[in-house]
C-alpha positions in Angstrom: -1.9 -16.7 34.9 -1.0 -18.9 31.9 1.8 -18.2 29.4 -0.6 -16.7 26.9 -2.1 -14.3 29.4 1.3 -13.2 30.8 2.6 -12.4 27.3 -0.7 -10.7 26.3 -0.3 -8.5 29.3 3.1 -7.2 28.4 3.5 -3.9 26.5 5.2 -5.6 23.6 2.2 -7.8 23.1 -0.3 -5.0 23.3 1.8 -2.8 21.0 1.9 0.0 23.6 5.6 0.4 23.5 6.5 -1.6 20.4 10.1 -1.1 19.2 10.6 -1.0 15.5 13.0 -3.0 13.4 14.0 -6.6 13.8 11.5 -7.2 16.6 8.6 -7.0 14.2 10.1 -9.8 12.1 12.0 -12.0 14.4 11.3 -11.7 18.1 7.7 -10.4 18.6 5.2 -12.7 20.2 2.2 -10.4 19.6 -0.2 -12.2 17.2 -1.1 -8.9 15.5 2.5 -8.1 14.7 3.1 -11.7 13.5 0.1 -11.4 11.2 1.6 -8.3 9.6 5.0 -10.2 9.3 3.3 -13.1 7.6 1.5 -10.7 5.3 4.7 -9.0 4.3 6.6 -12.2 3.5 3.6 -13.7 1.6 3.2 -10.5 -0.3 6.8 -10.5 -1.4 6.6 -14.2 -2.4 3.5 -13.5 -4.4 5.2 -10.8 -6.4 8.2 -13.1 -7.0 5.8 -16.0 -8.1 3.9 -13.7 -10.4 7.1 -12.5 -12.1 8.1 -16.1 -12.6 4.6 -16.9 -13.9 4.8 -14.1 -16.4 8.1 -15.4 -17.7 6.5 -18.8 -18.1 3.5 -17.4 -19.9 5.7 -15.8 -22.6 8.3 -18.5 -22.8 6.3 -20.7 -25.3 6.2 -17.7 -27.6 10.0 -17.6 -27.9 11.5 -19.9 -30.5 14.8 -20.3 -28.6 13.5 -21.0 -25.1 15.7 -23.2 -23.1 14.1 -26.4 -21.7 16.4 -26.4 -18.7 15.8 -22.7 -17.8 12.0 -23.2 -18.3 12.2 -26.1 -15.9 13.9 -24.0 -13.3 11.3 -21.2 -13.8 8.5 -23.7 -13.5 9.9 -25.2 -10.3 10.6 -22.0 -8.5 7.3 -20.5 -9.6 5.5 -23.5 -8.0 7.6 -23.4 -4.9 7.1 -19.7 -4.3 3.3 -19.7 -4.8 2.5 -23.0 -3.2 4.8 -23.1 -0.2 5.2 -19.4 0.5 1.8 -18.0 -0.4 -1.0 -20.5 -0.9 -0.3 -22.8 2.1 0.7 -20.2 4.8 -1.1 -17.0 3.8 -4.6 -17.5 5.4 -3.5 -19.4 8.5 -0.5 -17.1 9.1 -2.2 -13.7 8.3 -5.9 -14.2 8.9 -5.5 -16.8 11.7 -3.3 -14.6 13.8 -5.3 -11.4 13.1 -8.8 -12.8 13.6 -8.8 -16.1 15.5 -8.3 -14.7 19.0 -11.1 -12.2 18.5 -13.4 -14.9 17.1 -13.0 -17.1 20.1 -12.9 -14.4 22.8 -9.2 -14.6 23.6 -6.6 -11.9 24.1 -3.8 -13.7 22.3 -2.9 -17.1 20.8 -2.6 -19.9 23.3 1.1 -20.5 22.7 2.6 -17.1 21.7 6.3 -18.2 21.7 5.5 -21.3 19.6 3.6 -18.9 17.3 6.7 -16.7 16.9 8.9 -19.8 16.5 6.7 -21.0 13.6 7.2 -17.7 11.8 11.0 -17.8 12.4 11.3 -21.3 11.0 9.2 -20.2 8.0 11.6 -17.2 7.4 14.5 -19.7 7.5 12.7 -21.7 4.8 12.3 -18.5 2.7 16.0 -17.8 3.0 16.7 -21.4 1.8 14.4 -20.9 -1.3 16.3 -17.6 -2.1 19.6 -19.4 -1.8 18.3 -22.2 -4.1 17.2 -19.7 -6.7 20.5 -17.9 -6.7 22.9 -20.7 -6.2 21.3 -23.9 -7.5 17.8 -23.7 -8.8 16.0 -27.0 -9.0 14.4 -28.1 -12.3 12.4 -31.1 -11.3 9.1 -29.3 -10.7 7.6 -28.5 -7.3 6.5 -32.1 -6.9 10.1 -33.4 -7.4 9.0 -36.5 -9.4 11.6 -39.3 -9.4 13.7 -40.7 -11.0 14.4 -37.3 -12.7 14.8 -35.5 -9.3 17.4 -38.1 -8.3 19.4 -38.1 -11.6 19.2 -34.5 -12.6 22.4 -32.4 -12.4 20.6 -29.6 -10.7 21.2 -29.8 -6.9 17.9 -29.5 -5.0 19.5 -29.6 -1.5 18.7 -25.9 -0.7 15.2 -26.4 -2.0 14.5 -29.5 0.0 15.8 -27.8 3.1 13.5 -24.9 2.5 10.5 -27.3 2.1 11.3 -29.0 5.3 11.6 -25.6 7.2 8.3 -24.4 5.8 6.6 -27.6 6.8 7.9 -27.4 10.3 6.8 -23.8 10.6 3.3 -24.8 9.4 3.2 -27.5 12.0 4.0 -25.0 14.8 1.3 -22.7 13.5 -1.2 -25.5 13.2 -0.5 -26.7 16.8 -1.0 -23.1 18.0 -4.4 -22.8 16.3 -5.6 -26.0 17.7 -4.4 -25.1 21.2 -6.2 -21.7 20.9 -9.4 -23.4 19.9 -9.1 -25.9 22.7 -8.5 -23.1 25.3 -11.5 -21.2 24.0 -13.7 -24.3 24.5 -12.5 -24.6 28.0 -13.5 -21.0 28.7 -16.9 -21.1 26.9 -20.0 -22.4 28.5 -21.6 -23.3 25.2 -19.0 -25.8 24.1 -18.0 -25.6 20.5 -20.1 -22.5 19.6 -17.6 -21.1 17.2 -17.9 -19.1 14.0 -17.4 -20.7 10.6 -14.0 -19.2 10.1 -12.8 -20.6 13.5 -14.0 -24.1 12.5 -12.4 -23.7 9.0 -9.0 -22.7 10.5 -9.2 -25.5 13.0 -10.0 -28.1 10.3 -7.1 -26.7 8.2 -4.8 -26.9 11.2 -5.5 -30.6 11.6 -4.7 -31.3 8.0 -1.5 -29.2 8.2 -0.4 -31.1 11.3 -0.9 -34.4 9.4 0.7 -33.3 6.2 3.9 -31.7 7.6 5.6 -34.9 8.9 4.9 -36.6 5.5 6.7 -33.8 3.6 9.6 -33.9 6.0 9.9 -37.7 5.6 9.6 -37.5 1.8 12.2 -34.7 1.5 14.6 -36.6 3.8 14.3 -39.8 1.7 14.9 -37.9 -1.5 18.0 -36.1 -0.1 19.3 -39.5 1.2 18.7 -41.1 -2.2 20.7 -38.4 -4.0 23.5 -38.7 -1.4 23.7 -42.4 -2.0 22.7 -43.3 1.5 19.3 -44.9 0.8 17.7 -47.2 -1.7 14.2 -46.8 -0.4 13.0 -45.2 -3.5 14.9 -47.4 -5.9 16.6 -44.9 -8.2 15.9 -45.0 -12.0 13.1 -47.6 -11.7 9.4 -47.3 -12.5 8.6 -48.5 -9.0 10.5 -45.5 -7.6 8.3 -43.1 -9.5 5.2 -44.7 -8.2 6.3 -44.9 -4.6 7.5 -41.3 -4.5 4.3 -40.1 -6.3 2.3 -41.9 -3.6 4.3 -40.4 -0.8 4.2 -36.8 -2.2 0.5 -37.0 -2.9 -0.1 -38.1 0.7 1.4 -34.7 1.7 0.1 -32.5 -1.2 -3.6 -33.5 -1.1 -4.3 -32.7 2.6 -2.0 -29.6 2.5 -3.9 -28.2 -0.5 -7.3 -29.2 1.1 -6.2 -27.3 4.2 -5.6 -24.1 2.2 -9.0 -24.5 0.4 -10.8 -25.1 3.7 -9.3 -22.0 5.3 -10.3 -20.0 2.1 -13.8 -21.3 2.2 -14.2 -20.3 5.9 -12.8 -16.8 5.1 -15.1 -16.3 2.1 -18.0 -17.3 4.3 -17.0 -14.9 7.0 -16.5 -11.9 4.6 -19.7 -12.4 2.6 -21.8 -12.2 5.7 -23.3 -8.9 6.7 -21.2 -6.9 9.2 -23.7 -7.5 12.1 -23.6 -11.3 11.5 -19.9 -11.8 11.3 -18.6 -13.8 14.3 -21.9 -15.5 15.0 -21.7 -19.2 15.9 -21.7 -21.5 12.8 -24.8 -23.5 11.9 -24.7 -27.2 12.4 -24.9 -27.7 8.6 -21.8 -25.6 8.0 -19.9 -27.4 10.8 -20.8 -30.8 9.5 -19.8 -29.8 5.9 -16.4 -28.5 7.1 -15.8 -31.7 9.2 -16.8 -33.9 6.2 -14.4 -32.1 3.9 -11.6 -32.6 6.4 -12.4 -36.2 6.9 -12.4 -36.8 3.1 -9.0 -35.1 2.9 -7.6 -37.4 5.6 -9.1 -40.5 4.0 -7.6 -39.4 0.7 -4.2 -39.0 2.4 -4.5 -42.6 3.7 -5.5 -43.9 0.3 -2.5 -42.2 -1.3 -0.2 -43.6 1.4 -1.3 -47.3 1.2 -2.9 -47.6 -2.2 -1.1 -48.7 -5.3 -0.4 -45.7 -7.5 -2.3 -46.0 -10.8 -4.1 -49.2 -9.8 -7.8 -49.5 -10.6 -8.7 -49.9 -6.9 -6.8 -46.8 -5.9 -8.3 -44.7 -8.8 -11.8 -45.8 -7.8 -11.1 -44.9 -4.1 -9.7 -41.5 -4.9 -12.6 -40.7 -7.4 -15.2 -41.8 -4.9 -13.7 -39.6 -2.1 -13.5 -36.6 -4.5 -17.1 -37.0 -5.5 -18.2 -37.5 -1.9 -16.3 -34.3 -0.9 -18.3 -32.4 -3.6 -21.5 -32.7 -1.5 -20.3 -30.8 1.6 -18.5 -28.3 -0.7 -21.7 -27.6 -2.5 -23.5 -27.3 0.9 -21.0 -24.6 2.0 -21.3 -22.7 -1.3 -25.1 -22.9 -1.2 -25.0 -21.3 2.3 -23.5 -18.2 0.8 -26.7 -17.6 -1.2 -29.1 -18.5 1.6 -28.6 -15.4 3.6 -28.7 -11.6 3.0 -25.6 -10.2 1.5 -23.7 -7.2 2.8 -22.6 -4.0 1.0 -20.5 -4.6 -2.1 -17.3 -3.2 -0.7 -13.8 -4.2 -1.9 -13.4 -7.0 0.6 -16.7 -8.7 -0.3 -16.1 -8.3 -4.1 -12.7 -10.0 -3.7 -14.2 -12.7 -1.5 -16.9 -13.3 -4.1 -14.2 -13.6 -6.8 -12.3 -16.0 -4.6 -15.4 -18.1 -4.1 -16.0 -18.2 -7.8 -12.4 -19.4 -8.5 -12.7 -22.1 -5.9 -15.9 -23.3 -7.5 -14.2 -23.3 -10.9 -11.4 -25.4 -9.4 -13.9 -27.9 -7.9 -15.8 -28.3 -11.2 -12.6 -28.8 -13.1 -11.4 -31.4 -10.6 -14.7 -33.3 -11.1 -13.6 -33.8 -14.8 -10.6 -35.7 -13.5 -12.4 -38.1 -11.2 -15.6 -38.9 -13.2 -15.6 -42.5 -14.2 -16.3 -41.7 -17.9 -13.1 -39.8 -18.7 -11.0 -39.1 -15.6 -8.3 -41.6 -16.5 -8.1 -40.2 -20.0 -7.7 -36.7 -18.8 -5.2 -37.3 -16.1 -2.2 -36.9 -18.4 -3.5 -34.0 -20.4 -3.0 -30.3 -20.0 -6.2 -30.1 -17.8 -4.5 -32.0 -15.0 -2.9 -28.9 -13.3 -5.9 -26.6 -13.9 -7.8 -27.4 -10.6 -4.7 -26.6 -8.6 -4.2 -23.3 -10.4 -7.9 -22.3 -9.9 -7.8 -23.3 -6.3 -4.4 -21.6 -5.6 -5.6 -18.4 -7.2 -8.8 -18.6 -5.2 -6.9 -19.0 -2.0 -4.7 -16.0 -2.8 -7.8 -13.9 -3.7 -9.4 -14.9 -0.4 -6.2 -13.8 1.5 -6.2 -10.4 -0.3 -9.9 -10.0 0.5 -9.1 -10.6 4.2 -6.4 -8.0 4.0 -8.9 -5.5 2.6 -11.3 -6.2 5.5 -8.5 -5.7 8.0 -7.2 -2.5 6.3 -9.2 0.0 8.5 -8.0 -1.5 11.8 -4.5 -2.4 10.7 -3.5 0.3 8.3 -5.5 3.3 9.6 -7.4 3.8 6.3 -9.9 1.7 4.3 -8.8 0.2 0.9 -10.3 1.9 -2.1 -13.6 0.2 -3.2 -13.2 1.0 -6.9 -9.8 -0.6 -7.1 -11.0 -3.7 -5.1 -14.0 -4.2 -7.3 -11.9 -3.8 -10.5 -9.4 -6.3 -9.2 -12.2 -8.8 -8.4 -13.6 -8.7 -12.0 -10.1 -8.9 -13.5 -9.2 -11.9 -11.3 -12.1 -13.9 -12.7 -11.6 -12.8 -16.3 -7.9 -13.3 -16.2 -8.1 -16.8 -14.6 -10.6 -18.0 -17.2 -8.4 -16.7 -20.0 -5.2 -18.0 -18.5 -6.5 -21.5 -17.6 -9.3 -21.9 -20.2 -7.1 -22.9 -23.1 -5.6 -25.7 -21.1 -9.1 -27.0 -20.3 -10.0 -26.9 -24.0 -6.7 -28.5 -25.1 -7.0 -31.2 -22.4 -10.6 -32.1 -23.4 -9.2 -32.5 -26.9 -6.5 -34.9 -25.6 -3.5 -32.6 -25.7 -0.8 -34.2 -23.4 1.2 -32.2 -20.8 4.5 -30.9 -22.1 7.4 -29.5 -20.1 8.2 -26.9 -22.8 7.4 -26.8 -26.4 6.4 -23.8 -28.6 2.7 -23.9 -29.3 0.8 -22.6 -32.3 -2.5 -20.9 -32.8 -4.4 -18.5 -30.6 -4.3 -20.6 -27.4 -0.8 -19.4 -26.2 -1.7 -15.8 -26.9 -5.0 -16.1 -25.0 -3.2 -17.8 -22.1 -0.5 -15.1 -22.1 -3.0 -12.3 -22.1 -4.9 -14.1 -19.3 -1.8 -14.5 -17.3 -0.9 -10.8 -17.6 -4.5 -9.9 -16.6 -4.5 -12.2 -13.7 -1.1 -11.0 -12.5 -2.2 -7.4 -12.9 -5.4 -8.1 -10.9 -3.4 -9.6 -8.0 -0.9 -6.8 -8.1 -3.8 -4.2 -8.2 -5.4 -5.8 -5.1 -2.0 -5.9 -3.3 -1.3 -2.3 -4.3 -4.7 -1.3 -2.9 -3.6 -2.6 0.5 -0.3 -0.8 0.2 -2.0 2.4 -0.8 -4.3 2.1 2.3 -1.1 1.7 4.5 0.4 4.8 2.9 -2.8 6.8 3.4 -2.9 5.7 7.0 0.7 6.9 7.6 -0.2 10.2 6.0 -3.1 10.6 8.4 -0.9 9.8 11.4 1.7 12.4 10.3 -1.0 15.0 9.9 
């Protein structure tokens, strides 16, 4: 009996005699419990990130807003949502909850490594909390140099948190790949896996490639600030280019991993109940693999290409345009089959798919030969990331709604879920639409500056609507949990 089978056979793994308290968070090796733990930490980080986002939305309306404080809010907002929600949510929650069932396993292949990944992630969360309380960084979540080297704000706790989160993601990615490999060894049909399993596996490959890059970049920046390294070349234009290349070599595959996992989850949830878990079609598999290959190629182009050079820009643009073909194939597949009932999970999944499509269309504006170079420094530059990140979070919440009857003992309310889905799309368009319009007009990106006209008000209302929609969807899950506890007590 292998390690996974032994642990799956224990009462703690099955949940038959589960003890409450710290075991749920720190010591459990049961994949279902770990999925709940990932969901709890991601949910708290989502609330924190939304609070910071609301503060950022109303900051331009204040005449006496502090640039330093706005920089700290922007940095911690990005760190909370990107590193603690967008990147780990679907692999940590949905991967642990659904992957073993999808591949016919009783547990993840390496349960102890699975638990270790979550424990390291919790350490990263603690580092981010310490950074926000003790020494909030103000250089943005990308830590562009030379400012991140010369700024007086000490980013040490933040960098340590980033390294811990990356290491936790690497453990989780290795576990997903091991589980898929073990399922192939058991199955007579080879790689006859559902779309979601393929998506989680593709995302795990990208996570495993991206994590060491982030660790190396964070170590270099820390050494540079400590005076022990001159690899980046502080206060030089070359430093900015080199660091941007290295960080992009992490950020691009990491963000693509989150999008791939979200696409697989949306595909899984939009399918009728009787067709969920069926083996993926060859077209879907080829599309997912093509997207993963394009992300890996883009990582290599960022690592070895000259930042800002014509050759590098053409290569990145060509890869992005090429990735649009398999992306469109996956999206078209959603409309080529019968749809299931319009419950809360499917409505939120449809909203997530729409937001991911909006992000892809906006990203095309930045890579088109006609105007991509002109738009790169405008307000439109961050819009694709915001659309994609919101879509990933919406997909994770849709997965939580689908898991509610089995996990929480009661289904999530359909009316709340459908309302949250509509508000998500409307709020995102209002929140990010003004930046698109301003970017097309040539408005440059500004760290903090009061704006005039209706645009900041529309963005602020959109931000409030978007935050309210995400909180409504999250509350719908919490309400299902409370209802399930009431049923158990009765």
